[in-house]
RODO-2510 file (C-alpha; in nm, 4 decimals, decimal comma):
residues 284
     n   res          X          Y          Z
     1     m     3,1075     0,7668     4,1343
     2     k     2,7796     0,7549     4,3355
     3     s     2,4318     0,6004     4,1761
     4     k     2,2525     0,9116     4,3038
     5     k     2,4909     1,1295     4,0575
     6     l     2,4406     0,9126     3,7666
     7     k     2,1342     1,0082     3,5658
     8     i     2,0372     0,7068     3,3415
     9     r     1,7895     0,7803     3,0677
    10     v     1,6831     0,5715     2,7644
    11     a     1,5907     0,7564     2,4553
    12     k     1,2091     0,7646     2,4088
    13     h     1,2609     0,6437     2,0247
    14     s     1,4466     0,3128     2,1098
    15     g     1,3827    -0,0694     2,0461
    16     f     1,1795    -0,2297     1,7961
    17     c     1,0336    -0,0232     1,5580
    18     f     0,6773    -0,1218     1,3979
    19     g     0,8262    -0,2974     1,1164
    20     v     1,0859    -0,5310     1,3132
    21     k     0,8047    -0,5876     1,5694
    22     r     0,5676    -0,7024     1,3332
    23     a     0,8310    -0,9143     1,1621
    24     y     0,9248    -1,0587     1,5114
    25     d     0,5712    -1,1225     1,5850
    26     l     0,4959    -1,2996     1,2592
    27     v     0,7592    -1,5413     1,3097
    28     c     0,6834    -1,6223     1,6647
    29     v     0,3218    -1,6964     1,5919
    30     n     0,4133    -1,8946     1,2826
    31     s     0,6935    -2,0941     1,4744
    32     k     0,4048    -2,2725     1,6370
    33     n     0,1901    -2,3517     1,3606
    34     c     0,4801    -2,4646     1,1137
    35     e     0,6830    -2,7816     1,1298
    36     k     0,9289    -2,7160     0,8848
    37     l     0,9747    -2,3539     0,8973
    38     y     1,3205    -2,1885     0,7601
    39     i     1,4407    -1,8349     0,7479
    40     l     1,6170    -1,6755     0,4388
    41     g     1,8907    -1,5038     0,6004
    42     k     1,8837    -1,3072     0,9433
    43     l     1,5546    -1,1503     1,0226
    44     v     1,6942    -0,8477     1,1417
    45     h     2,0560    -0,7350     1,2317
    46     n     2,0509    -0,8552     1,5671
    47     d     2,2117    -1,1616     1,7110
    48     d     2,0157    -1,1791     2,0303
    49     v     1,6939    -1,1893     1,8367
    50     c     1,8040    -1,4110     1,5894
    51     g     1,9402    -1,6529     1,8637
    52     n     1,5917    -1,6683     2,0198
    53     i     1,4552    -1,7334     1,6578
    54     r     1,6838    -2,0474     1,6223
    55     k     1,5715    -2,1494     2,0017
    56     k     1,2317    -2,1811     1,8440
    57     g     1,3515    -2,4452     1,5808
    58     i     1,3450    -2,2199     1,3015
    59     k     1,6778    -2,2885     1,0645
    60     e     1,8303    -2,0157     0,8925
    61     i     1,9150    -2,0639     0,5114
    62     k     2,1091    -1,9001     0,2656
    63     s     1,9676    -1,9938    -0,0345
    64     l     1,6140    -2,1483    -0,1338
    65     r     1,8190    -2,4306    -0,2911
    66     d     1,8899    -2,5507     0,0638
    67     i     1,5304    -2,6852     0,1265
    68     q     1,3052    -2,9072    -0,0578
    69     e     0,9718    -2,8369     0,1169
    70     g     0,8171    -2,6520     0,3726
    71     t     0,7815    -2,2640     0,4736
    72     v     1,0163    -2,0012     0,3942
    73     i     1,0269    -1,6575     0,5763
    74     f     1,1352    -1,3680     0,3956
    75     t     1,3227    -1,1197     0,6282
    76     a     1,2279    -0,7593     0,7128
    77     h     1,4784    -0,6225     0,4592
    78     g     1,2939    -0,7472     0,1538
    79     v     1,3931    -0,9544    -0,1232
    80     g     1,3614    -0,9004    -0,5122
    81     p     1,0667    -1,0395    -0,7085
    82     n     1,2694    -1,3180    -0,8534
    83     m     1,2665    -1,4700    -0,5150
    84     y     0,9142    -1,5027    -0,4734
    85     e     0,9168    -1,6878    -0,8198
    86     k     1,1903    -1,9226    -0,7167
    87     a     0,9907    -1,9970    -0,3841
    88     n     0,6554    -2,0631    -0,5918
    89     e     0,8383    -2,2820    -0,8611
    90     r     0,9741    -2,4944    -0,5642
    91     g     0,6038    -2,5451    -0,4106
    92     l     0,7337    -2,3423    -0,0851
    93     k     0,4850    -2,1486     0,1064
    94     i     0,5885    -1,7919     0,2090
    95     i     0,5734    -1,5886     0,5118
    96     d     0,6659    -1,2254     0,3815
    97     t     0,7744    -1,0204     0,6967
    98     t     0,9041    -0,7369     0,4510
    99     c     0,8852    -0,4046     0,6361
   100     p     0,5617    -0,2120     0,4738
   101     k     0,8433     0,0825     0,4602
   102     v     1,0573    -0,1124     0,2632
   103     v     0,7851    -0,2597     0,0164
   104     k     0,6960     0,1464    -0,0487
   105     a     1,0438     0,1971    -0,1647
   106     q     1,0662    -0,1307    -0,3556
   107     r     0,7176    -0,0530    -0,5519
   108     l     0,8395     0,3232    -0,6181
   109     a     1,1556     0,1809    -0,7683
   110     k     0,9553    -0,0596    -0,9955
   111     t     0,6817     0,1798    -1,0813
   112     y     0,8804     0,4686    -1,1906
   113     f     1,1584     0,2541    -1,3885
   114     k     0,8780     0,1359    -1,6072
   115     k     0,7958     0,4861    -1,6645
   116     g     1,1433     0,5445    -1,7993
   117     y     1,3203     0,6810    -1,4859
   118     q     1,6677     0,5925    -1,3786
   119     i     1,6474     0,5191    -1,0321
   120     i     1,8870     0,6307    -0,7800
   121     v     1,9051     0,4287    -0,4350
   122     f     2,0491     0,6361    -0,1625
   123     g     2,2023     0,3649     0,0559
   124     d     2,4674     0,1130     0,1389
   125     k     2,5336    -0,1005    -0,1798
   126     n     2,5887    -0,4004     0,0205
   127     h     2,2928    -0,3827     0,2594
   128     k     2,0425    -0,6617     0,1899
   129     e     1,7460    -0,3861     0,1705
   130     v     1,9313    -0,1751    -0,1006
   131     r     1,9861    -0,4788    -0,3095
   132     s     1,6197    -0,5581    -0,2947
   133     i     1,5234    -0,2177    -0,4191
   134     k     1,7740    -0,2426    -0,6844
   135     e     1,6135    -0,5936    -0,7988
   136     w     1,2635    -0,4103    -0,8373
   137     a     1,3990    -0,1738    -1,0653
   138     e     1,5405    -0,4894    -1,2733
   139     n     1,8956    -0,4033    -1,1430
   140     e     1,9133    -0,0942    -1,3383
   141     a     1,9262     0,1538    -1,0503
   142     v     2,2382     0,3214    -0,9351
   143     i     2,3492     0,3211    -0,5534
   144     a     2,4764     0,6402    -0,3848
   145     g     2,6019     0,5800    -0,0227
   146     n     2,6295     0,9414     0,0774
   147     f     2,6091     1,3028    -0,0394
   148     d     2,9791     1,2784    -0,2003
   149     e     2,8705     0,9741    -0,3929
   150     v     2,5870     1,1445    -0,5193
   151     k     2,7963     1,4524    -0,6313
   152     e     3,0049     1,1628    -0,8363
   153     l     2,7011     1,0511    -1,0149
   154     k     2,7354     1,0938    -1,4173
   155     l     2,4201     1,2552    -1,5013
   156     d     2,2613     1,2813    -1,8363
   157     p     2,0582     1,6144    -1,8573
   158     g     1,8071     1,4569    -2,1038
   159     r     1,7084     1,1621    -1,8693
   160     k     1,4300     1,1266    -1,6262
   161     y     1,5637     1,0553    -1,2484
   162     c     1,3876     0,9503    -0,9716
   163     l     1,5485     0,9332    -0,6205
   164     v     1,4303     0,6919    -0,3374
   165     s     1,6527     0,5899    -0,0010
   166     q     1,7134     0,2936     0,2018
   167     t     1,4884     0,3103     0,5047
   168     t     1,7538     0,3716     0,7650
   169     q     1,9805     0,6339     0,6065
   170     n     2,0880     0,9632     0,7354
   171     a     1,7720     1,2015     0,6787
   172     k     1,9768     1,5149     0,6672
   173     e     2,2305     1,3689     0,3955
   174     f     1,9212     1,2575     0,2023
   175     k     1,7686     1,5719     0,1994
   176     k     2,0650     1,7468     0,0863
   177     s     2,1187     1,5131    -0,1775
   178     a     1,7723     1,5749    -0,3059
   179     v     1,8326     1,9321    -0,3126
   180     y     2,1468     1,9026    -0,5123
   181     l     1,9939     1,6623    -0,7849
   182     k     1,6772     1,9074    -0,8162
   183     n     1,9209     2,2124    -0,8968
   184     r     2,0999     2,0225    -1,1611
   185     l     1,8189     1,8092    -1,3327
   186     k     1,5053     1,9352    -1,5094
   187     n     1,3312     1,5968    -1,5163
   188     f     1,3848     1,4973    -1,1120
   189     i     1,1543     1,3552    -0,8798
   190     f     1,2394     1,2112    -0,5509
   191     f     1,0340     1,0192    -0,2524
   192     n     1,1658     1,0433     0,1051
   193     t     1,1529     0,6755     0,1775
   194     i     1,3455     0,6879     0,5350
   195     c     1,1420     0,5576     0,7783
   196     d     0,9583     0,7867     1,0280
   197     s     1,0965     0,5801     1,3238
   198     t     1,4409     0,6426     1,1789
   199     e     1,4112     1,0200     1,1278
   200     q     1,2749     1,0339     1,5139
   201     r     1,5873     0,8328     1,6582
   202     q     1,8395     1,0415     1,4746
   203     k     1,6551     1,3797     1,5665
   204     e     1,6330     1,2608     1,9331
   205     i     1,9891     1,1328     1,9662
   206     r     2,1289     1,4548     1,8197
   207     n     1,9526     1,6522     2,0814
   208     l     2,0441     1,4243     2,3650
   209     a     2,4089     1,3831     2,2871
   210     k     2,4586     1,7690     2,3386
   211     v     2,3044     1,7496     2,7125
   212     n     2,4496     1,4328     2,8382
   213     d     2,8123     1,3432     2,9472
   214     v     2,8288     0,9901     2,7935
   215     v     2,6030     0,8346     2,5162
   216     i     2,5614     0,4538     2,4546
   217     i     2,4232     0,3076     2,1218
   218     v     2,2824    -0,0288     2,1559
   219     g     2,2567    -0,2329     1,8278
   220     g     2,3756    -0,5499     1,6421
   221     r     2,7110    -0,5014     1,4523
   222     d     2,5492    -0,5042     1,1252
   223     s     2,2472    -0,3048     1,2115
   224     a     2,2517     0,0015     0,9494
   225     n     2,0381     0,2118     1,1747
   226     s     2,2353     0,1465     1,4957
   227     k     2,5547     0,2288     1,3575
   228     m     2,3833     0,5435     1,1937
   229     l     2,2730     0,6664     1,5144
   230     f     2,6429     0,6036     1,6513
   231     e     2,7830     0,8140     1,3762
   232     i     2,5608     1,1111     1,4410
   233     a     2,6280     1,0980     1,8228
   234     s     2,9959     1,0563     1,8139
   235     k     3,0166     1,3751     1,5637
   236     i     2,8552     1,5822     1,8588
   237     n     2,9612     1,3877     2,1675
   238     p     3,3132     1,2224     2,1748
   239     k     3,2393     1,0053     2,4712
   240     s     2,9797     0,8096     2,2437
   241     h     3,0197     0,4193     2,2368
   242     f     2,8616     0,1390     2,0286
   243     i     2,7731    -0,1948     2,2055
   244     e     2,5596    -0,4821     2,0937
   245     n     2,4487    -0,5826     2,4578
   246     a     2,5430    -0,5454     2,8144
   247     k     2,8490    -0,7450     2,7832
   248     g     3,0400    -0,4876     2,5663
   249     l     2,9808    -0,2043     2,8496
   250     k     3,2938    -0,1286     2,9780
   251     p     3,2875     0,0497     3,3467
   252     q     3,5698     0,3015     3,2832
   253     r     3,3669     0,4624     3,0171
   254     l     3,1212     0,5923     3,2931
   255     m     3,3866     0,7186     3,4894
   256     s     3,3050     1,0755     3,6423
   257     a     2,9950     1,0861     3,4050
   258     k     2,6932     1,2403     3,5802
   259     s     2,4416     1,1351     3,2910
   260     v     2,4209     0,8725     3,0378
   261     i     2,1635     0,8704     2,7552
   262     i     2,0882     0,5179     2,6210
   263     g     1,9990     0,4975     2,2379
   264     a     1,9160     0,1664     2,0459
   265     g     1,8392     0,0748     1,6843
   266     a     1,5066    -0,0170     1,5351
   267     s     1,6201    -0,4114     1,5621
   268     t     1,7236    -0,3930     1,9544
   269     p     1,4683    -0,5602     2,1446
   270     e     1,3562    -0,4217     2,4773
   271     w     1,5182    -0,7281     2,6892
   272     v     1,8639    -0,6394     2,5721
   273     i     1,8225    -0,2276     2,6444
   274     e     1,6568    -0,3382     2,9942
   275     k     1,9846    -0,5662     3,0583
   276     v     2,2183    -0,2434     2,9664
   277     v     2,0506    -0,0178     3,2003
   278     d     2,0788    -0,2901     3,4797
   279     k     2,4327    -0,3375     3,4165
   280     i     2,4999     0,0650     3,4532
   281     r     2,3075     0,0673     3,7625
   282     k     2,5276    -0,2003     3,9123
   283     i     2,8513    -0,0284     3,7882
   284     s     2,7340     0,3040     3,9134
***
C-alpha cells in the first residue's frame, strides 16, 4: 500500500464540542487558582482527557463524602439538584461545568414535571446525564433507550406526556419516537434536546461512510456519542472500526484501502486525533 494511494480525511465535525471544550477550559483555568480541587467522577468519557486532568493535581472522587473542604467540580454530564444542596451543606465551593445543552434538558424536565406531565427521557438509563435529567423530574421520569423501548411504554391516554432526549442520542431514532408518541397521545409535547453538534456528526458520518473504504471512529470506550457514531457507521460500512487512540489502530485494517475517514466523538481531544492521523501516515 503506497501512501500516495491512501487518502486520509478527518471529518469536519470531530473533536471537542462546545460543551466539552468549555468544561475542559474551566478545569484548566481553575487548576491554577484552587489548591484543594476535586472532580466528582470523570469530566468527560475519555481517558486521555482525564489523564491530563490528573496531571494538573485534580483528584477524582466518587462521592462528596470523600472530601471535607475545598472546591468540587461537577462534570459536563450534569448532576441532580440534590447534589448542589449537599455541596452547599458541606460548605464546598462549586465549579459547575455542566454542558448548557444538558442544563436545557434538565430544566425542561423540571418545568414540565411541575406542570403535571409524565416526563419521558430518550436515552441510556445507565448514563450519568440521563440520571441527572431524571433527578430534575424528582426521579419520576421514565427512560426509553431506543425506539423499540418507546413502543413498549405503557401509556395512559388521560395523562400528559413530555419527551426530551439525552443530548448525544441518535437523532433519527428520537424523531421517529416523537412521531410515534404524537400519533398515540392527545396531550403530548416533545423537545429535541439532542445537541446540534451530535446531529451534525451523525449526518456527516452517514455520508462519509458511504464513500470511503475504511471508517475509523476515535473516542472513549464509555463515550455515548462516540459509540453512536460507530454504530451508525458500521451499519453503512462493514469496515468501520472503533478505537480510543492511536494505540488501538491495527495496520491490517487499512490493507488495500484507498481512502480512510476519521470521525471522533465530542469528548475526543484534537491531540488524540492528530496522533491517529500520524500513525496512519506511518503505516501507509
